[in-house]
N, C-alpha and C positions, 0 to 999 in steps of 0.2 A: 597444429602449429599456429594457425591464425588466432587461436584463443589465447595464446601467450601474450602478455602485455608488451614484451620487447618486440615481438613480431609485428604487432599492431602499430607500435611506435615507429618502426622502420617503414612500414607501409604508408603511414600518414606523412612521414618526413619525405619519402620519395615522391609521393603525389604532390605535396606542397612545393618541392623543389622544381618538379616538372612544370607545374602551373606557373611558378615564378619565371621560369625561363621563357615560357610562351608569352607571358605578359610583357617581359622585358624586350622580347623580340618585336612584339607589336608596337611597343612604345618607341623603340629605336627606329623602326620603319616610319613612324609618325613624324619623327624629327629628321628624316632623311638620312639615317645612319644604318650601318650594318649591325644586326643583332648578334648575340653570342652563338646562336644555332647556325646562322649563316656563315659566320667566321670559322666556326669549328668544322663545318662540312667542307668549306672551301680548302682548309689547310690539310685535308686528307690527301689532296693531290698537289696543290700549289705550295710553293715554299712558305714555311710558317714564319710568323713574326719572331718567335723565339724558339729555336731548336733545342736550346738547353732545357727549356721547360718540359718538352716532351720526353727527353731522356731522364729528367728528374722524376716525372710521373712514372716512367717505366721502371726506374729503380725502386720506387715504392711498391709497384706491383710485384717485383721479383723477390720481395721478402718472403713470399709463400713458396718459392721454388727451391729445388735443390741446387747445389753448386753446378752440377752438370747442366741442368736446365737453364741456369742463369747465363752460363757461357754460350749456350746455343742461342738464347734469346738476344743477347748482346751482339753476337756475331751476325745473326740474321738482320738485326736492325741496321748495323753498320753496312752490311752488304746491300741492303735495299737502298740506303742513302747514296752509296757509291754508284749504284746502277742508275738512280734517278738523276744524279749530277751529270753522269756521262750522257744520259738521254737528253737532258735539257741543253747540254753543251752541243750535242749533235744537231738539235733542231733550232739552236740559237735562241733559246728562251731565257729571258732575264728573270732575276730573282725579285725585282720590283720592291726592293727594300726588305725582303724577307731573308731568312737564313737558308743556305743551300742544304742544310741537313735538318733532321727532326721528323720527317715523314716516316722514316723507317721505324723509329721508336713508337710512333702512334699506330702504325700497322701491326707491329708485334703485340702491343697492348690489346688492340681490338681482336687480334687473332686468338689470344688467350681467352678472351671472352667467349669466342665461338667454341674453343676447346672445352671450356668449363661447361657449356650447355650441351655439347654433343658427345663428349668423351669422358666426362666425370659424373659421378653420382654421389648422393648422400653428403656427408660432411666435407669430403674433398671438393665437391662442386661448390658448396657454400664458401669454403675457405678461398678457393681460387677466384670466385666472383667478388669476394671482399677485397682481395688484392687488386683486381682489375678496377673495381670501383674506387679504391683509394687513390690509385694513380690517375684515373680520369677526373676525379673530384678536384685534384690539384690543378689540372689543365683547364677544366671547365670553369672552376672558380676564378682563375686568372682572366679568362676571356669575359666572364660575366662582370668582373670588377672593372675591366677596361671599358666595357660598354656603359656600365652604370656611371662612371666618371664623366663620360661624354654627355650622358643624359642630364646629369646635375648641371652642367654648364648651359644646357638649353632650357631646362625647367626652372631654374632659379636665376633670373637676370639680375636680382638685387643681392648684394652680399653684406655681411655683418662685420667686416674687418675693422672698421673704426671702433666698434664696441670692444672687440678682443684686444686691439692695440692699446686702447685706453686702459682696460683692466690690467694689461701687462706692465703698466707702470708700477704696480704694486710689487712686481717681481724684479724690478730694475731693468726692464727691457732686455732680456737675455738674448733675443735673436739679434739685436743690434750689436751687442758686445761680442758674441761668438762669430757673427758675420765679419766683424773687423779682424778677428783673429784668423779666420779662414782666408780672408783676403790677403793678409800679411804672409801666409805660407806660399802664395803664388801657385803656379800650375801643378807643382808636385803635390802639395797638400790637398788642393781641390780635387784633382783626378784620383788620388788615392782614396779619399773619402767617397767620391762618386762611385768608385768601383765597389766599395764595401756597401754603400747605400743601395746600389742596384742589384746586388747579389744576396739580398736578405733571404730570398726563397731558397737559395743554395745552402745557406747556413741552416735553415730549418730542415731541409732534407737530410743533411748530415746528422743532426741530432735525432731526427725521426728514425733514420736507419739504425742508429745505435740502440734506440729504444726497442725497435722491432727485430733485432738481430736473431732472436730465438724463435721467431714465428715458424720458420720452416721445420724446426725440430719438434717444438711443442704442438704444432698444428692448431694453433689458436692465437688470436690477437690479445694483447694485454688490455685490461679494462679501460685504461686511460693513457693517452699518448699525445704528443705535440700536435699531430695533424688535426686531431679533433679541435683543439683550442684554436689553431690557425684558421680552420674553416669557419668556426662559429664567429670569430672576430671579423672575418671577411664578410660574413653574412649579415651581422647586426650593425657593424660600423657604418657602412655606406648609407643605411637608412637614416642615420643621424645627420648625414651631410645634407639631406633634403630639408631637415628641420632647422639646421644651423649652418647655412652656407657661408664658407670663409675660403678665400683663395690663398692667403699668406702674404707676409710683408714684402717679399721680393716682387710681388705683382701689385699689391695695393699701394706700396710706398716706394717703388722703384720702377725700373723699366722692364721688368720681367726677367726670364732666364737669359735674355740678351746681355744682362749684367755680367755673365760669366763667359761670353762668347770669346773673349781674348785668351782665356786659359783652358777652356774645355777642349778635350781631345776627341771625344766621341759623342757627347750628348747633343741632341737637337736643341737649339735655342730659338726663341722668338721674342719680339718686343710687344709689350702691352702698355707702353708709356702713356698713350692717349687716354687710358682708363684710370691711371693712378691718381691718388690724391696729390702727391708731389714726389719728386725724386729725393727721398730722404734716407732710405735704407742703404747701407748700414751706418752711415756716418753721423746722421742727425736724428735723434729720437723724435717722434711726432709730438707736437705740442698738446698739452692737456686741454681738452675742450669737450663740449657736448657732442657725443657721437651721433651719426645718422646712418641710415641705409645708403648704400652707394651702388649705382649700376656698374656692371662689368661685362666684358665681352662674352660671346657665346662659345668660346673655345676652352678657356682655362677651367679645369675641374674645381669644384667647390669641396675640396677634400682635406680640410684642415682640422675640423673639430668633430671627434677627437683625432689625435695623431695616430693613425693605424700603424705607421712604421715604428713608432714608439711602443705601441701595444704588442706588435709581433716580436720586436726585439726583446721586450720584457718577458714574453712567453718563452722565447728561446733561452733566455737567462735562467728562468725558473726550471725548465725541463733539463737543462744541462747540469744542474747541481748534483745529480746522482751519477753522472758520467765519470770518465777518467779525468785525471788532472788536466790533460790537454784539452778535453772537451769543456771542462769548467772554465779554463782560461779563455778558450775561444768564445764561450757564451758571454763572459764578462767583457771581452774586447769588443764583440759585436754590439753589445748594448751601448757601451761608451761611444764607439765610433758612430753608431746610428743617431744617438742623441746629439752628438756634435754636428753631424751632417744636417739633420732636420732643422736645427737652429742656424747653423752657419751658412747654409745655402739660402736661407730666407724662406724656406717652405712652410715653416710653422712658427707660431708664437710660443712663449713659455707656458701660457695657460693651456695650450693644446696638449703639451706633454704631460702635465699633471692630470688632465682628464684621461689621457691615454693609459697611464699607469693604473688609475682607479678602475677604468673600464676593463682592463685585462684581468686584474686580480679578482674582480667580481665574477667575470665569466669563468675563470679558472676554478674558483671556489664552487660555482654552480655545477660545473662538469664533474669535478671530483666528488661532490655530494651525490650527483646522479649515479655515479659509479659505485660508491660505497653505501649509499642509502642516506636519505635525508633525516636529520635529527635537529634538535633545538639549536645547536651551535652552528650548523650549516645554514639554517634559515636565518638566524641572526646575522651571520656574516654577509650573506648575499643581500639581505634586505638593507643592511647598513651601507654596503658598497653602492647599491642602487640609489639610496637616498643621497649619499655624498656626491655621486656623479650627477644626479639631477640638480642638486643644490649648486654645484659648480656652473652648470650651464645657465641656470636661472640668474646666478650672480653676475656672470659675464655679460648677460643681456640686460639686466635691469639695475645693476649697481656698479657699472664700470667707472663712472665719474667719481663716486665716493671711494672706490678702491684706489683710484689714481691719486686722489687728494690726501689719502691716509695710508701711504704705503707701509709704514712701520706697524700698522695694525693688521691690514689685510694681507700683506705679504706673508708674515708668519702664520696667519690663519690658513692660507692656502696650502702652505707646506705642511702645517700640522694636520690638516684634513687628509692629505695624501699619506702622511706618515701613520696616521691612525688606522687607515685601511691596510697598509703594509703590516703594521704590528698585529692587527686582528687576523690577517691571513696567516702570518707565521705562527702565531700562538694557536690558532685553531688547527692548523695543519699538524703541529706538534702533538696535539691531543688525538688526532686521527691516526697518527703513525702507530703501528703495532709495537708495543713495548716488549723488548726481549726479556724473557724471564730470567731472573737472577739464578745462577747455577747453585744447585743445592749443595750444602757443605758435605764433603765426603766423610763418611764415618771413619774415625780413626780405629785401626785394628786393636783388638784387646791385647794387652801385653801378655806375651807368652812366658810362662815360668821357665827359667833357665834350667836345663837338665843338671841334676845333682851328679857330681863326679862319683864314679864307681869306686867302692871301697876295695882296696887291694890288700889281700892278706899277706903277712910276711912269708917269705919263702920257706922258712922252717915249718910254718903251719901247713903250707901246701904239701911239703914232703911227708910231714907226719900224717896228713890226711890221706 
């Protein structure tokens, strides 16, 4: 088995991921933070930060189970959570900001890992371990991402917001425009978009469950599905945050999320006014001038370039195209709502969104090529997307003033660059799709000769005969 290229690839990927987790744990401890391994181990017993995340991970694991096993797993998880809630209430233990549920789902997922090792053999063991791994990857990926965002705020004290904000003049400062629109909608509009924005992972799980709905019957996973794209985006994207640290207009040009304190129902808000260039967002676009590096606090994540919310929403949109009409509508809605929220909340510039779309399409093309086999069209598309993405980052950093001074030239060029990657992806994907063979014309039956009518002799002849 270990001689097979796919087995070696999974072994290398697993070892790399484990080494990355160890390195991130050490780095987080260096900055006085809890690492992903510590957080994950703690939430086996203590109330988790997001109980919905654990149930989403368990639902992905359950795609390999029969319906009877799914009901047993879900009932067991709920029973464990109820028992833990009663126990914590009895000893007067507080949740400390965590959810009172979620541990049960994690226990059930880990329990099926034990069952796979001890009670399953052969292909059934591998299939169940894949299901468990899929669910745990969603959970661990989220914990790793949260830790990484905190590390970016400590490791990158200088941010590049002035460069991106200057380049954004070429696009007409869309964050300022959409920010005014969201502000005009008041508490209803803000909290509705905040709910959609915060439940992006839930939308991804719904689409993934639709794609994986036949795994329990076919006893195998499809070659490519949304979870793979989601995880790769989450793996590669945060690395660019360290190269291109940006906090977003609501922080660099306003007072931080405290801007929404009067309308937000459940989001935590804080002020970063002392670090901002000025309180300009969303009413007054920043003046055009030579951009500079600017210091920022050690709390706010540098998670703008590229916009991973845009990247993930784009991936959901792509993978929902083959679903039912409702799923296609939901994918379109989530993309539009996420783009509106990322700009309207002041979390991103327009330049971030363009980079996020190109980033996703390039990753999606590479994953599909890996599944079907690399050919000339795949290499060209991935290479072209990578070049466009790198060119965008270089332009935002080294040509922002020229872009701001010539918006009628650089604005269309930015949109054209994104559109060219979209067109290349759609055209290449159409070439990869299996073409249904045209039905062969059915041969027409040979005309049958009509039977000749029998000659009837006259009655007189019959009597004479």
